[in-house]
N, C-alpha and C positions, 0 to 999 in steps of 0.2 A: 734247804740247807745252808748249814752259818758258816760265813767264809773265816777263812784264820785272818790274824791281827794282818800279816802280812801280806795274804793275797787281795787285800782290802784295800792296803794302800799302794801297791801297783796297780790294781784296777782304777781307784781315784787319780793316782798318777798318770797311767795312759788317757784316761777321762778327759784330765783338764788338758791336759796334754792338745788330745783333738779339737777337743773347744777351742782354747786357743788361738790355734792354728789358723782354725774356720773363719774367727773372727779377726785375726787377721787378714786378711787373706780378703776379704766381704769389708773390713773399711778404709783397709788402703786407698781402692778408689781403682782409677785407670791407672796402670805400667806404664810406665815410658818404654819406649825402645833403647835398648843397650846402645843401638847403633847409632853418630853421634853425626851423621851424614840424615837422618830427616830429621831434626832439631834443626841443623845448619843450613838444610834448603831455602828459608825461610830467609835469611840474614841474607844481608850485601857484605862485600870486603869488606868496606868503609865501615862495619857498623857487629862485627865480626869482636873486635879488643876496645871495645867500648862499654865500658860498666859505671851507669849512672849513679847508681847507689856509692861511690867513691868519691863525688866532686861535691867538693868540700871549695863554699866560700866565703867564710867567715876565721881569715888566719893571718896573720903580722905580715903577710906582702905589701898591704896597702900602707903600713906601718915605717914598711924598708923602703920602701920606693916608691914614697913620694916626690910629689916635683919640688923642687924650690924655691919655687914663689908660693906655691899654698902657703899659709901662714895656716899652723894648726892652733884652731879653735879649740876651747877644753873642751865646749857644754858638746860640739859636734863630737868631738873624740870618744867623750864618752859613752855618746850614744854612739859610734862607729864599736867599739872597743867596748865588749860588757865587763871586762876589767882593766882596769884603772890601773892599776900595779904592775901590769906585763906597760903598760903606756910609761908610765915613768922609767925603766929600765933601758927605753929603746931610744928616747931624748935623747939623749949625750949624743948617736950614733949622725945627731944633725950637724 
């Protein structure tokens, strides 16, 4: 039996849709619950708003809020800040 072109396209589309859905479901792995309480039950109240991925330790605060008795050493500042231009812009603030 010869299928017409339209029927062949529809059949291939439906077959590829079914295969894609099957692949997505089995590749995705274990699904997580939609209810947030299942993940939050293992966390304490202190760590709920703690996001270590947002920690930033390399910022200009160490240049702006340096104590006055600290004498800036050009070698140490170049090692502390990767960009010496940024340091020159902030030197007039001391």
